[in-house]
N, CA, C, O and the ligand as a Tripos MOL2 file, in Angstrom:
@<TRIPOS>MOLECULE
protein
  313   311    79     0     0
PROTEIN
NO_CHARGES

@<TRIPOS>ATOM
      1 N         -11.6180   -2.4620   -0.8540 N.3       1 MET1
      2 CA        -10.5990   -3.2700   -0.1750 C.3       1 MET1
      3 C         -11.2300   -4.5660    0.3470 C.2       1 MET1
      4 O         -12.2670   -4.5370    1.0100 O.2       1 MET1
      5 N         -10.6000   -5.6890    0.0440 N.am      2 LYS2
      6 CA        -11.1310   -6.9820    0.4690 C.3       2 LYS2
      7 C         -10.9430   -7.1960    1.9740 C.2       2 LYS2
      8 O         -10.0250   -6.6520    2.5880 O.2       2 LYS2
      9 N         -11.8370   -8.0020    2.5450 N.am      3 GLU3
     10 CA        -11.7700   -8.2370    3.9770 C.3       3 GLU3
     11 C         -10.4470   -8.9060    4.3630 C.2       3 GLU3
     12 O          -9.8500   -8.5750    5.3880 O.2       3 GLU3
     13 N         -10.0050   -9.8350    3.5430 N.am      4 GLU4
     14 CA         -8.7620  -10.5330    3.8510 C.3       4 GLU4
     15 C          -7.5730   -9.5720    3.8170 C.2       4 GLU4
     16 O          -6.5390   -9.8390    4.4300 O.2       4 GLU4
     17 N          -7.7170   -8.4710    3.1100 N.am      5 CYS5
     18 CA         -6.6380   -7.4800    3.0670 C.3       5 CYS5
     19 C          -6.4840   -6.7910    4.4180 C.2       5 CYS5
     20 O          -5.3690   -6.4860    4.8410 O.2       5 CYS5
     21 N          -7.6070   -6.5460    5.0950 N.am      6 ASN6
     22 CA         -7.5290   -5.9690    6.4430 C.3       6 ASN6
     23 C          -6.7880   -6.9120    7.3720 C.2       6 ASN6
     24 O          -5.9470   -6.4850    8.1630 O.2       6 ASN6
     25 N          -7.1070   -8.2100    7.2740 N.am      7 ASP7
     26 CA         -6.4100   -9.1970    8.0990 C.3       7 ASP7
     27 C          -4.9240   -9.1930    7.7790 C.2       7 ASP7
     28 O          -4.0810   -9.3160    8.6680 O.2       7 ASP7
     29 N          -4.6230   -9.0530    6.5160 N.am      8 LEU8
     30 CA         -3.2310   -9.1000    6.1060 C.3       8 LEU8
     31 C          -2.4380   -7.9400    6.6980 C.2       8 LEU8
     32 O          -1.3150   -8.1220    7.1680 O.2       8 LEU8
     33 N          -3.0310   -6.7420    6.6720 N.am      9 LEU9
     34 CA         -2.3300   -5.5880    7.2370 C.3       9 LEU9
     35 C          -2.0470   -5.7980    8.7120 C.2       9 LEU9
     36 O          -1.0180   -5.3660    9.2310 O.2       9 LEU9
     37 N          -2.9830   -6.4730    9.3840 N.am     10 HIS10
     38 CA         -2.7820   -6.7720   10.7970 C.3      10 HIS10
     39 C          -1.6370   -7.7750   10.9780 C.2      10 HIS10
     40 O          -0.7600   -7.5940   11.8220 O.2      10 HIS10
     41 N          -1.6700   -8.8370   10.1640 N.am     11 ASP11
     42 CA         -0.6050   -9.8360   10.2410 C.3      11 ASP11
     43 C           0.7500   -9.2320    9.8720 C.2      11 ASP11
     44 O           1.7860   -9.5740   10.4420 O.2      11 ASP11
     45 N           0.7050   -8.3310    8.9060 N.am     12 LEU12
     46 CA          1.9420   -7.7060    8.4470 C.3      12 LEU12
     47 C           2.6380   -6.9790    9.5920 C.2      12 LEU12
     48 O           3.8630   -7.0020    9.7090 O.2      12 LEU12
     49 N           1.8360   -6.3360   10.4280 N.am     13 ASP13
     50 CA          2.3860   -5.6170   11.5660 C.3      13 ASP13
     51 C           3.1450   -6.5740   12.4820 C.2      13 ASP13
     52 O           4.2260   -6.2560   12.9780 O.2      13 ASP13
     53 N           2.5530   -7.7650   12.7000 N.am     14 HIS14
     54 CA          3.2190   -8.7670   13.5280 C.3      14 HIS14
     55 C           4.4900   -9.2760   12.8430 C.2      14 HIS14
     56 O           5.5240   -9.4820   13.4780 O.2      14 HIS14
     57 N           4.3790   -9.4700   11.5430 N.am     15 LEU15
     58 CA          5.5310   -9.9670   10.7830 C.3      15 LEU15
     59 C           6.7130   -9.0110   10.9160 C.2      15 LEU15
     60 O           7.8520   -9.4320   11.1160 O.2      15 LEU15
     61 N           6.4180   -7.7080   10.8000 N.am     16 LEU16
     62 CA          7.4720   -6.7100   10.8750 C.3      16 LEU16
     63 C           8.1300   -6.6920   12.2490 C.2      16 LEU16
     64 O           9.2740   -6.2600   12.3940 O.2      16 LEU16
     65 N           7.4060   -7.1610   13.2490 N.am     17 HIS17
     66 CA          7.9680   -7.2210   14.5980 C.3      17 HIS17
     67 C           8.5170   -8.6090   14.9140 C.2      17 HIS17
     68 O           8.9370   -8.8780   16.0400 O.2      17 HIS17
     69 N           8.5100   -9.4990   13.9000 N.am     18 GLY18
     70 CA          9.0380  -10.8380   14.1010 C.3      18 GLY18
     71 C           8.1890  -11.6860   15.0190 C.2      18 GLY18
     72 O           8.7030  -12.5690   15.7040 O.2      18 GLY18
     73 N           6.8740  -11.4230   15.0410 N.am     19 GLU19
     74 CA          5.9880  -12.1130   15.9690 C.3      19 GLU19
     75 C           4.9500  -12.9740   15.2610 C.2      19 GLU19
     76 O           3.9800  -13.4130   15.8790 O.2      19 GLU19
     77 N           5.1490  -13.2170   13.9720 N.am     20 LEU20
     78 CA          4.1410  -13.9630   13.2230 C.3      20 LEU20
     79 C           4.5970  -15.4120   13.0190 C.2      20 LEU20
     80 O           5.7510  -15.6730   12.6790 O.2      20 LEU20
     81 N           3.6550  -16.3570   13.2370 N.am     21 ALA21
     82 CA          3.9700  -17.7750   13.0430 C.3      21 ALA21
     83 C           4.3450  -18.0330   11.5830 C.2      21 ALA21
     84 O           3.8750  -17.3440   10.6760 O.2      21 ALA21
     85 N           5.1930  -19.0320   11.3750 N.am     22 ALA22
     86 CA          5.7440  -19.3020   10.0430 C.3      22 ALA22
     87 C           4.6480  -19.6290    9.0300 C.2      22 ALA22
     88 O           4.7150  -19.1850    7.8840 O.2      22 ALA22
     89 N           3.6270  -20.4120    9.4490 N.am     23 ASP23
     90 CA          2.5830  -20.7720    8.4820 C.3      23 ASP23
     91 C           1.7620  -19.5510    8.0780 C.2      23 ASP23
     92 O           1.3340  -19.4350    6.9300 O.2      23 ASP23
     93 N           1.5460  -18.6440    9.0280 N.am     24 LYS24
     94 CA          0.8170  -17.4030    8.7110 C.3      24 LYS24
     95 C           1.6550  -16.5110    7.8120 C.2      24 LYS24
     96 O           1.1300  -15.8760    6.8970 O.2      24 LYS24
     97 N           2.9380  -16.4640    8.0670 N.am     25 ALA25
     98 CA          3.8160  -15.6460    7.2440 C.3      25 ALA25
     99 C           3.8110  -16.1380    5.8070 C.2      25 ALA25
    100 O           3.8720  -15.3410    4.8710 O.2      25 ALA25
    101 N           3.7380  -17.4710    5.6320 N.am     26 ALA26
    102 CA          3.7350  -18.0450    4.2870 C.3      26 ALA26
    103 C           2.4710  -17.6560    3.5320 C.2      26 ALA26
    104 O           2.5380  -17.2870    2.3600 O.2      26 ALA26
    105 N           1.3140  -17.7340    4.1970 N.am     27 SER27
    106 CA          0.0680  -17.3800    3.5130 C.3      27 SER27
    107 C           0.0100  -15.8790    3.2600 C.2      27 SER27
    108 O          -0.5880  -15.4250    2.2840 O.2      27 SER27
    109 N           0.6410  -15.1090    4.1570 N.am     28 LEU28
    110 CA          0.7070  -13.6710    3.9540 C.3      28 LEU28
    111 C           1.5160  -13.3430    2.7020 C.2      28 LEU28
    112 O           1.1250  -12.4940    1.9000 O.2      28 LEU28
    113 N           2.6340  -14.0180    2.5490 N.am     29 LYS29
    114 CA          3.4690  -13.7770    1.3590 C.3      29 LYS29
    115 C           2.7290  -14.1850    0.0900 C.2      29 LYS29
    116 O           2.8440  -13.5300   -0.9460 O.2      29 LYS29
    117 N           1.9580  -15.2920    0.1840 N.am     30 GLN30
    118 CA          1.1740  -15.7300   -0.9690 C.3      30 GLN30
    119 C           0.1580  -14.6600   -1.3480 C.2      30 GLN30
    120 O          -0.0280  -14.3600   -2.5280 O.2      30 GLN30
    121 N          -0.4960  -14.0910   -0.3460 N.am     31 HIS31
    122 CA         -1.4820  -13.0410   -0.6070 C.3      31 HIS31
    123 C          -0.8150  -11.8290   -1.2640 C.2      31 HIS31
    124 O          -1.3660  -11.2290   -2.1860 O.2      31 HIS31
    125 N           0.3510  -11.4870   -0.7860 N.am     32 LEU32
    126 CA          1.0490  -10.3180   -1.3410 C.3      32 LEU32
    127 C           1.3410  -10.5100   -2.8270 C.2      32 LEU32
    128 O           1.2890   -9.5620   -3.6100 O.2      32 LEU32
    129 N           1.6470  -11.7470   -3.1990 N.am     33 GLU33
    130 CA          1.9420  -12.0060   -4.6120 C.3      33 GLU33
    131 C           0.6960  -11.8810   -5.4770 C.2      33 GLU33
    132 O           0.7820  -11.5620   -6.6630 O.2      33 GLU33
    133 N          -0.4760  -12.1360   -4.8690 N.am     34 ASP34
    134 CA         -1.7260  -12.1120   -5.6240 C.3      34 ASP34
    135 C          -2.4620  -10.7790   -5.5320 C.2      34 ASP34
    136 O          -3.4530  -10.5730   -6.2330 O.2      34 ASP34
    137 N          -2.0000   -9.8860   -4.6890 N.am     35 CYS35
    138 CA         -2.7670   -8.6780   -4.3920 C.3      35 CYS35
    139 C          -1.8490   -7.4430   -4.4260 C.2      35 CYS35
    140 O          -1.2500   -7.0840   -3.4130 O.2      35 CYS35
    141 N          -1.7460   -6.8010   -5.5950 N.am     36 PRO36
    142 CA         -0.8350   -5.6420   -5.7280 C.3      36 PRO36
    143 C          -1.0250   -4.5500   -4.6900 C.2      36 PRO36
    144 O          -0.0260   -4.0360   -4.1870 O.2      36 PRO36
    145 N          -2.2680   -4.1560   -4.3310 N.am     37 PRO37
    146 CA         -2.3970   -3.0990   -3.3040 C.3      37 PRO37
    147 C          -1.7310   -3.4680   -1.9910 C.2      37 PRO37
    148 O          -1.0970   -2.6300   -1.3500 O.2      37 PRO37
    149 N          -1.8790   -4.7420   -1.5880 N.am     38 CYS38
    150 CA         -1.2460   -5.1720   -0.3460 C.3      38 CYS38
    151 C           0.2690   -5.2320   -0.5050 C.2      38 CYS38
    152 O           1.0120   -4.9090    0.4210 O.2      38 CYS38
    153 N           0.7090   -5.6390   -1.6600 N.am     39 PHE39
    154 CA          2.1470   -5.6960   -1.9060 C.3      39 PHE39
    155 C           2.7630   -4.3140   -1.7470 C.2      39 PHE39
    156 O           3.8260   -4.1690   -1.1420 O.2      39 PHE39
    157 N           2.0960   -3.2970   -2.2910 N.am     40 GLU40
    158 CA          2.6120   -1.9320   -2.1700 C.3      40 GLU40
    159 C           2.5960   -1.4790   -0.7200 C.2      40 GLU40
    160 O           3.5270   -0.8140   -0.2650 O.2      40 GLU40
    161 N           1.5440   -1.8340    0.0090 N.am     41 SER41
    162 CA          1.4710   -1.4740    1.4240 C.3      41 SER41
    163 C           2.5910   -2.1480    2.2020 C.2      41 SER41
    164 O           3.2150   -1.5330    3.0670 O.2      41 SER41
    165 N           2.8440   -3.4210    1.8870 N.am     42 ALA42
    166 CA          3.8760   -4.1700    2.5940 C.3      42 ALA42
    167 C           5.2450   -3.5460    2.3410 C.2      42 ALA42
    168 O           6.0680   -3.4190    3.2470 O.2      42 ALA42
    169 N           5.4640   -3.1630    1.0980 N.am     43 ASP43
    170 CA          6.7390   -2.5480    0.7490 C.3      43 ASP43
    171 C           6.9230   -1.2470    1.5200 C.2      43 ASP43
    172 O           8.0100   -0.9470    2.0150 O.2      43 ASP43
    173 N           5.8450   -0.4860    1.6110 N.am     44 PHE44
    174 CA          5.8990    0.7790    2.3370 C.3      44 PHE44
    175 C           6.2160    0.5350    3.8030 C.2      44 PHE44
    176 O           7.0550    1.2190    4.3900 O.2      44 PHE44
    177 N           5.5310   -0.4550    4.3960 N.am     45 GLN45
    178 CA          5.7510   -0.7190    5.8140 C.3      45 GLN45
    179 C           7.1670   -1.2420    6.0720 C.2      45 GLN45
    180 O           7.7890   -0.8850    7.0730 O.2      45 GLN45
    181 N           7.6710   -2.0790    5.1790 N.am     46 ALA46
    182 CA          9.0130   -2.6140    5.3530 C.3      46 ALA46
    183 C          10.0420   -1.4840    5.3020 C.2      46 ALA46
    184 O          11.0060   -1.4670    6.0670 O.2      46 ALA46
    185 N           9.8160   -0.5490    4.3920 N.am     47 GLN47
    186 CA         10.7320    0.5900    4.2920 C.3      47 GLN47
    187 C          10.6580    1.4490    5.5510 C.2      47 GLN47
    188 O          11.6740    1.9290    6.0550 O.2      47 GLN47
    189 N           9.4420    1.6330    6.0450 N.am     48 LEU48
    190 CA          9.2630    2.4250    7.2560 C.3      48 LEU48
    191 C           9.9850    1.7720    8.4290 C.2      48 LEU48
    192 O          10.6530    2.4460    9.2140 O.2      48 LEU48
    193 N           9.8440    0.4420    8.5400 N.am     49 LYS49
    194 CA         10.4820   -0.2860    9.6390 C.3      49 LYS49
    195 C          12.0010   -0.1220    9.5580 C.2      49 LYS49
    196 O          12.6630    0.0790   10.5760 O.2      49 LYS49
    197 N          12.5430   -0.2090    8.3520 N.am     50 ALA50
    198 CA         13.9770   -0.0510    8.1650 C.3      50 ALA50
    199 C          14.4190    1.3520    8.5840 C.2      50 ALA50
    200 O          15.4670    1.5330    9.2030 O.2      50 ALA50
    201 N          13.5990    2.3270    8.2320 N.am     51 LEU51
    202 CA         13.9130    3.7180    8.5730 C.3      51 LEU51
    203 C          13.9260    3.8980   10.0850 C.2      51 LEU51
    204 O          14.8290    4.5270   10.6360 O.2      51 LEU51
    205 N          12.9220    3.3450   10.7490 N.am     52 VAL52
    206 CA         12.8250    3.4630   12.2050 C.3      52 VAL52
    207 C          14.0050    2.7640   12.8740 C.2      52 VAL52
    208 O          14.5940    3.2980   13.8130 O.2      52 VAL52
    209 N          14.3550    1.5580   12.3860 N.am     53 ALA53
    210 CA         15.4580    0.7960   12.9580 C.3      53 ALA53
    211 C          16.7690    1.5780   12.8250 C.2      53 ALA53
    212 O          17.6020    1.5690   13.7310 O.2      53 ALA53
    213 N          16.9350    2.2450   11.6990 N.am     54 LYS54
    214 CA         18.1430    3.0320   11.4580 C.3      54 LYS54
    215 C          18.2890    4.1450   12.4800 C.2      54 LYS54
    216 O          19.3980    4.5310   12.8480 O.2      54 LYS54
    217 N          17.1570    4.6490   12.9280 N.am     55 ARG55
    218 CA         17.1760    5.7500   13.8950 C.3      55 ARG55
    219 C          17.2760    5.2400   15.3220 C.2      55 ARG55
    220 O          17.0450    5.9970   16.2650 O.2      55 ARG55
    221 N          17.6130    3.9800   15.4940 N.am     56 CYS56
    222 CA         17.8250    3.3980   16.8170 C.3      56 CYS56
    223 C          16.5840    3.4840   17.6970 C.2      56 CYS56
    224 O          16.6800    3.7160   18.9030 O.2      56 CYS56
    225 N          15.4380    3.2990   17.0930 N.am     57 CYS57
    226 CA         14.1890    3.3510   17.8500 C.3      57 CYS57
    227 C          13.2990    2.2280   17.3450 C.2      57 CYS57
    228 O          12.5250    2.4190   16.4070 O.2      57 CYS57
    229 N          13.4060    1.0540   17.9660 N.am     58 GLU58
    230 CA         12.7030   -0.1180   17.4610 C.3      58 GLU58
    231 C          11.1950    0.0190   17.5200 C.2      58 GLU58
    232 O          10.4960   -0.5060   16.6540 O.2      58 GLU58
    233 N          10.6790    0.7140   18.5240 N.am     59 ASP59
    234 CA          9.2330    0.8100   18.6770 C.3      59 ASP59
    235 C           8.6840    2.0460   17.9880 C.2      59 ASP59
    236 O           9.0690    3.1730   18.3000 O.2      59 ASP59
    237 N           7.7810    1.8180   17.0490 N.am     60 VAL60
    238 CA          7.0840    2.9370   16.4340 C.3      60 VAL60
    239 C           5.9730    3.3710   17.3820 C.2      60 VAL60
    240 O           5.1770    2.5440   17.8260 O.2      60 VAL60
    241 N           5.9130    4.6680   17.6940 N.am     61 PRO61
    242 CA          4.8450    5.1370   18.6000 C.3      61 PRO61
    243 C           3.4690    4.7450   18.0800 C.2      61 PRO61
    244 O           3.2170    4.7790   16.8760 O.2      61 PRO61
    245 N           2.5710    4.3680   19.0100 N.am     62 ASP62
    246 CA          1.2350    3.9160   18.6190 C.3      62 ASP62
    247 C           0.5090    4.9450   17.7600 C.2      62 ASP62
    248 O          -0.1550    4.5930   16.7850 O.2      62 ASP62
    249 N           0.6380    6.2000   18.1220 N.am     63 GLY63
    250 CA         -0.0490    7.2410   17.3600 C.3      63 GLY63
    251 C           0.4270    7.2840   15.9170 C.2      63 GLY63
    252 O          -0.3730    7.4270   14.9930 O.2      63 GLY63
    253 N           1.7420    7.1590   15.7300 N.am     64 LEU64
    254 CA          2.3030    7.1780   14.3850 C.3      64 LEU64
    255 C           1.8520    5.9550   13.6060 C.2      64 LEU64
    256 O           1.4850    6.0550   12.4350 O.2      64 LEU64
    257 N           1.8810    4.7830   14.2700 N.am     65 LYS65
    258 CA          1.4780    3.5440   13.6090 C.3      65 LYS65
    259 C           0.0200    3.6350   13.1480 C.2      65 LYS65
    260 O          -0.3250    3.2180   12.0430 O.2      65 LYS65
    261 N          -0.8280    4.1900   14.0240 N.am     66 ALA66
    262 CA         -2.2510    4.3190   13.6780 C.3      66 ALA66
    263 C          -2.4140    5.2260   12.4670 C.2      66 ALA66
    264 O          -3.2350    4.9600   11.5890 O.2      66 ALA66
    265 N          -1.6320    6.2960   12.4250 N.am     67 ARG67
    266 CA         -1.7180    7.2250   11.2940 C.3      67 ARG67
    267 C          -1.2770    6.5570   10.0080 C.2      67 ARG67
    268 O          -1.8800    6.7500    8.9520 O.2      67 ARG67
    269 N          -0.2010    5.7580   10.1100 N.am     68 ILE68
    270 CA          0.3160    5.0600    8.9290 C.3      68 ILE68
    271 C          -0.6890    4.0330    8.4260 C.2      68 ILE68
    272 O          -0.9570    3.9450    7.2280 O.2      68 ILE68
    273 N          -1.2450    3.2510    9.3620 N.am     69 LEU69
    274 CA         -2.2260    2.2400    8.9730 C.3      69 LEU69
    275 C          -3.4460    2.9000    8.3560 C.2      69 LEU69
    276 O          -3.9890    2.4070    7.3670 O.2      69 LEU69
    277 N          -3.8810    4.0150    8.9340 N.am     70 GLY70
    278 CA         -5.0170    4.7400    8.3790 C.3      70 GLY70
    279 C          -4.7120    5.2240    6.9750 C.2      70 GLY70
    280 O          -5.5630    5.1650    6.0880 O.2      70 GLY70
    281 N          -3.4960    5.7020    6.7800 N.am     71 PHE71
    282 CA         -3.0670    6.1740    5.4700 C.3      71 PHE71
    283 C          -3.0610    5.0300    4.4610 C.2      71 PHE71
    284 O          -3.5250    5.1850    3.3310 O.2      71 PHE71
    285 N          -2.5360    3.8880    4.8750 N.am     72 LEU72
    286 CA         -2.4590    2.7360    3.9790 C.3      72 LEU72
    287 C          -3.8510    2.2740    3.5870 C.2      72 LEU72
    288 O          -4.1000    1.9510    2.4250 O.2      72 LEU72
    289 N          -4.7650    2.2420    4.5610 N.am     73 GLN73
    290 CA         -6.1130    1.7590    4.2710 C.3      73 GLN73
    291 C          -6.8460    2.7310    3.3570 C.2      73 GLN73
    292 O          -7.5290    2.3090    2.4240 O.2      73 GLN73
    293 N          -6.7090    4.0290    3.6170 N.am     74 ASP74
    294 CA         -7.3180    5.0090    2.7280 C.3      74 ASP74
    295 C          -6.7690    4.8740    1.3230 C.2      74 ASP74
    296 O          -7.5070    4.9160    0.3380 O.2      74 ASP74
    297 N          -5.4780    4.7150    1.2530 N.am     75 ASP75
    298 CA         -4.7960    4.6280   -0.0330 C.3      75 ASP75
    299 C          -5.2570    3.4080   -0.8150 C.2      75 ASP75
    300 O          -5.4930    3.4970   -2.0200 O.2      75 ASP75
    301 N          -5.3890    2.2560   -0.1340 N.am     76 ALA76
    302 CA         -5.7200    1.0170   -0.8190 C.3      76 ALA76
    303 C          -7.1710    0.9900   -1.2760 C.2      76 ALA76
    304 O          -7.4980    0.2790   -2.2270 O.2      76 ALA76
    305 N          -8.0420    1.7410   -0.6290 N.am     77 SER77
    306 CA         -9.4570    1.6710   -0.9840 C.3      77 SER77
    307 C          -9.8300    2.7000   -2.0370 C.2      77 SER77
    308 O         -10.9580    2.6900   -2.5310 O.2      77 SER77
    309 N          -8.9140    3.5830   -2.3890 N.am     78 SER78
    310 CA         -9.2300    4.6240   -3.3610 C.3      78 SER78
    311 C          -9.1310    4.0980   -4.7670 C.2      78 SER78
    312 O          -9.3650    4.8390   -5.7210 O.2      78 SER78
    313 ZN         -4.8630   -7.8160   -0.3800 Zn       79 ZN79
@<TRIPOS>BOND
     1     1     2 1
     2     2     3 1
     3     3     4 2
     4     3     5 am
     5     5     6 1
     6     6     7 1
     7     7     8 2
     8     7     9 am
     9     9    10 1
    10    10    11 1
    11    11    12 2
    12    11    13 am
    13    13    14 1
    14    14    15 1
    15    15    16 2
    16    15    17 am
    17    17    18 1
    18    18    19 1
    19    19    20 2
    20    19    21 am
    21    21    22 1
    22    22    23 1
    23    23    24 2
    24    23    25 am
    25    25    26 1
    26    26    27 1
    27    27    28 2
    28    27    29 am
    29    29    30 1
    30    30    31 1
    31    31    32 2
    32    31    33 am
    33    33    34 1
    34    34    35 1
    35    35    36 2
    36    35    37 am
    37    37    38 1
    38    38    39 1
    39    39    40 2
    40    39    41 am
    41    41    42 1
    42    42    43 1
    43    43    44 2
    44    43    45 am
    45    45    46 1
    46    46    47 1
    47    47    48 2
    48    47    49 am
    49    49    50 1
    50    50    51 1
    51    51    52 2
    52    51    53 am
    53    53    54 1
    54    54    55 1
    55    55    56 2
    56    55    57 am
    57    57    58 1
    58    58    59 1
    59    59    60 2
    60    59    61 am
    61    61    62 1
    62    62    63 1
    63    63    64 2
    64    63    65 am
    65    65    66 1
    66    66    67 1
    67    67    68 2
    68    67    69 am
    69    69    70 1
    70    70    71 1
    71    71    72 2
    72    71    73 am
    73    73    74 1
    74    74    75 1
    75    75    76 2
    76    75    77 am
    77    77    78 1
    78    78    79 1
    79    79    80 2
    80    79    81 am
    81    81    82 1
    82    82    83 1
    83    83    84 2
    84    83    85 am
    85    85    86 1
    86    86    87 1
    87    87    88 2
    88    87    89 am
    89    89    90 1
    90    90    91 1
    91    91    92 2
    92    91    93 am
    93    93    94 1
    94    94    95 1
    95    95    96 2
    96    95    97 am
    97    97    98 1
    98    98    99 1
    99    99   100 2
   100    99   101 am
   101   101   102 1
   102   102   103 1
   103   103   104 2
   104   103   105 am
   105   105   106 1
   106   106   107 1
   107   107   108 2
   108   107   109 am
   109   109   110 1
   110   110   111 1
   111   111   112 2
   112   111   113 am
   113   113   114 1
   114   114   115 1
   115   115   116 2
   116   115   117 am
   117   117   118 1
   118   118   119 1
   119   119   120 2
   120   119   121 am
   121   121   122 1
   122   122   123 1
   123   123   124 2
   124   123   125 am
   125   125   126 1
   126   126   127 1
   127   127   128 2
   128   127   129 am
   129   129   130 1
   130   130   131 1
   131   131   132 2
   132   131   133 am
   133   133   134 1
   134   134   135 1
   135   135   136 2
   136   135   137 am
   137   137   138 1
   138   138   139 1
   139   139   140 2
   140   139   141 am
   141   141   142 1
   142   142   143 1
   143   143   144 2
   144   143   145 am
   145   145   146 1
   146   146   147 1
   147   147   148 2
   148   147   149 am
   149   149   150 1
   150   150   151 1
   151   151   152 2
   152   151   153 am
   153   153   154 1
   154   154   155 1
   155   155   156 2
   156   155   157 am
   157   157   158 1
   158   158   159 1
   159   159   160 2
   160   159   161 am
   161   161   162 1
   162   162   163 1
   163   163   164 2
   164   163   165 am
   165   165   166 1
   166   166   167 1
   167   167   168 2
   168   167   169 am
   169   169   170 1
   170   170   171 1
   171   171   172 2
   172   171   173 am
   173   173   174 1
   174   174   175 1
   175   175   176 2
   176   175   177 am
   177   177   178 1
   178   178   179 1
   179   179   180 2
   180   179   181 am
   181   181   182 1
   182   182   183 1
   183   183   184 2
   184   183   185 am
   185   185   186 1
   186   186   187 1
   187   187   188 2
   188   187   189 am
   189   189   190 1
   190   190   191 1
   191   191   192 2
   192   191   193 am
   193   193   194 1
   194   194   195 1
   195   195   196 2
   196   195   197 am
   197   197   198 1
   198   198   199 1
   199   199   200 2
   200   199   201 am
   201   201   202 1
   202   202   203 1
   203   203   204 2
   204   203   205 am
   205   205   206 1
   206   206   207 1
   207   207   208 2
   208   207   209 am
   209   209   210 1
   210   210   211 1
   211   211   212 2
   212   211   213 am
   213   213   214 1
   214   214   215 1
   215   215   216 2
   216   215   217 am
   217   217   218 1
   218   218   219 1
   219   219   220 2
   220   219   221 am
   221   221   222 1
   222   222   223 1
   223   223   224 2
   224   223   225 am
   225   225   226 1
   226   226   227 1
   227   227   228 2
   228   227   229 am
   229   229   230 1
   230   230   231 1
   231   231   232 2
   232   231   233 am
   233   233   234 1
   234   234   235 1
   235   235   236 2
   236   235   237 am
   237   237   238 1
   238   238   239 1
   239   239   240 2
   240   239   241 am
   241   241   242 1
   242   242   243 1
   243   243   244 2
   244   243   245 am
   245   245   246 1
   246   246   247 1
   247   247   248 2
   248   247   249 am
   249   249   250 1
   250   250   251 1
   251   251   252 2
   252   251   253 am
   253   253   254 1
   254   254   255 1
   255   255   256 2
   256   255   257 am
   257   257   258 1
   258   258   259 1
   259   259   260 2
   260   259   261 am
   261   261   262 1
   262   262   263 1
   263   263   264 2
   264   263   265 am
   265   265   266 1
   266   266   267 1
   267   267   268 2
   268   267   269 am
   269   269   270 1
   270   270   271 1
   271   271   272 2
   272   271   273 am
   273   273   274 1
   274   274   275 1
   275   275   276 2
   276   275   277 am
   277   277   278 1
   278   278   279 1
   279   279   280 2
   280   279   281 am
   281   281   282 1
   282   282   283 1
   283   283   284 2
   284   283   285 am
   285   285   286 1
   286   286   287 1
   287   287   288 2
   288   287   289 am
   289   289   290 1
   290   290   291 1
   291   291   292 2
   292   291   293 am
   293   293   294 1
   294   294   295 1
   295   295   296 2
   296   295   297 am
   297   297   298 1
   298   298   299 1
   299   299   300 2
   300   299   301 am
   301   301   302 1
   302   302   303 1
   303   303   304 2
   304   303   305 am
   305   305   306 1
   306   306   307 1
   307   307   308 2
   308   307   309 am
   309   309   310 1
   310   310   311 1
   311   311   312 2
@<TRIPOS>SUBSTRUCTURE
     1 MET1         2 RESIDUE 1 A MET
     2 LYS2         6 RESIDUE 1 A LYS
     3 GLU3        10 RESIDUE 1 A GLU
     4 GLU4        14 RESIDUE 1 A GLU
     5 CYS5        18 RESIDUE 1 A CYS
     6 ASN6        22 RESIDUE 1 A ASN
     7 ASP7        26 RESIDUE 1 A ASP
     8 LEU8        30 RESIDUE 1 A LEU
     9 LEU9        34 RESIDUE 1 A LEU
    10 HIS10       38 RESIDUE 1 A HIS
    11 ASP11       42 RESIDUE 1 A ASP
    12 LEU12       46 RESIDUE 1 A LEU
    13 ASP13       50 RESIDUE 1 A ASP
    14 HIS14       54 RESIDUE 1 A HIS
    15 LEU15       58 RESIDUE 1 A LEU
    16 LEU16       62 RESIDUE 1 A LEU
    17 HIS17       66 RESIDUE 1 A HIS
    18 GLY18       70 RESIDUE 1 A GLY
    19 GLU19       74 RESIDUE 1 A GLU
    20 LEU20       78 RESIDUE 1 A LEU
    21 ALA21       82 RESIDUE 1 A ALA
    22 ALA22       86 RESIDUE 1 A ALA
    23 ASP23       90 RESIDUE 1 A ASP
    24 LYS24       94 RESIDUE 1 A LYS
    25 ALA25       98 RESIDUE 1 A ALA
    26 ALA26      102 RESIDUE 1 A ALA
    27 SER27      106 RESIDUE 1 A SER
    28 LEU28      110 RESIDUE 1 A LEU
    29 LYS29      114 RESIDUE 1 A LYS
    30 GLN30      118 RESIDUE 1 A GLN
    31 HIS31      122 RESIDUE 1 A HIS
    32 LEU32      126 RESIDUE 1 A LEU
    33 GLU33      130 RESIDUE 1 A GLU
    34 ASP34      134 RESIDUE 1 A ASP
    35 CYS35      138 RESIDUE 1 A CYS
    36 PRO36      142 RESIDUE 1 A PRO
    37 PRO37      146 RESIDUE 1 A PRO
    38 CYS38      150 RESIDUE 1 A CYS
    39 PHE39      154 RESIDUE 1 A PHE
    40 GLU40      158 RESIDUE 1 A GLU
    41 SER41      162 RESIDUE 1 A SER
    42 ALA42      166 RESIDUE 1 A ALA
    43 ASP43      170 RESIDUE 1 A ASP
    44 PHE44      174 RESIDUE 1 A PHE
    45 GLN45      178 RESIDUE 1 A GLN
    46 ALA46      182 RESIDUE 1 A ALA
    47 GLN47      186 RESIDUE 1 A GLN
    48 LEU48      190 RESIDUE 1 A LEU
    49 LYS49      194 RESIDUE 1 A LYS
    50 ALA50      198 RESIDUE 1 A ALA
    51 LEU51      202 RESIDUE 1 A LEU
    52 VAL52      206 RESIDUE 1 A VAL
    53 ALA53      210 RESIDUE 1 A ALA
    54 LYS54      214 RESIDUE 1 A LYS
    55 ARG55      218 RESIDUE 1 A ARG
    56 CYS56      222 RESIDUE 1 A CYS
    57 CYS57      226 RESIDUE 1 A CYS
    58 GLU58      230 RESIDUE 1 A GLU
    59 ASP59      234 RESIDUE 1 A ASP
    60 VAL60      238 RESIDUE 1 A VAL
    61 PRO61      242 RESIDUE 1 A PRO
    62 ASP62      246 RESIDUE 1 A ASP
    63 GLY63      250 RESIDUE 1 A GLY
    64 LEU64      254 RESIDUE 1 A LEU
    65 LYS65      258 RESIDUE 1 A LYS
    66 ALA66      262 RESIDUE 1 A ALA
    67 ARG67      266 RESIDUE 1 A ARG
    68 ILE68      270 RESIDUE 1 A ILE
    69 LEU69      274 RESIDUE 1 A LEU
    70 GLY70      278 RESIDUE 1 A GLY
    71 PHE71      282 RESIDUE 1 A PHE
    72 LEU72      286 RESIDUE 1 A LEU
    73 GLN73      290 RESIDUE 1 A GLN
    74 ASP74      294 RESIDUE 1 A ASP
    75 ASP75      298 RESIDUE 1 A ASP
    76 ALA76      302 RESIDUE 1 A ALA
    77 SER77      306 RESIDUE 1 A SER
    78 SER78      310 RESIDUE 1 A SER
    79 ZN79       313 GROUP 0 **** ****
């Protein structure tokens, strides 16, 4: 897994919460187009966020988020 991919996963978390600056969001999207593993991770996280929002619970518990991020990182490095 590339170092910039770790940064991207971090930025992605902010993006999903609507807290990422527009210029960062643009470079993040560019990276996703060039990096299939990150694209798959982003898709997974976006789906998860939609699922959580549907359940009327905007905040994902920290423990769950850590588990998901750990899963994504393990998955991307295999
Ligand atoms: Zn990447």
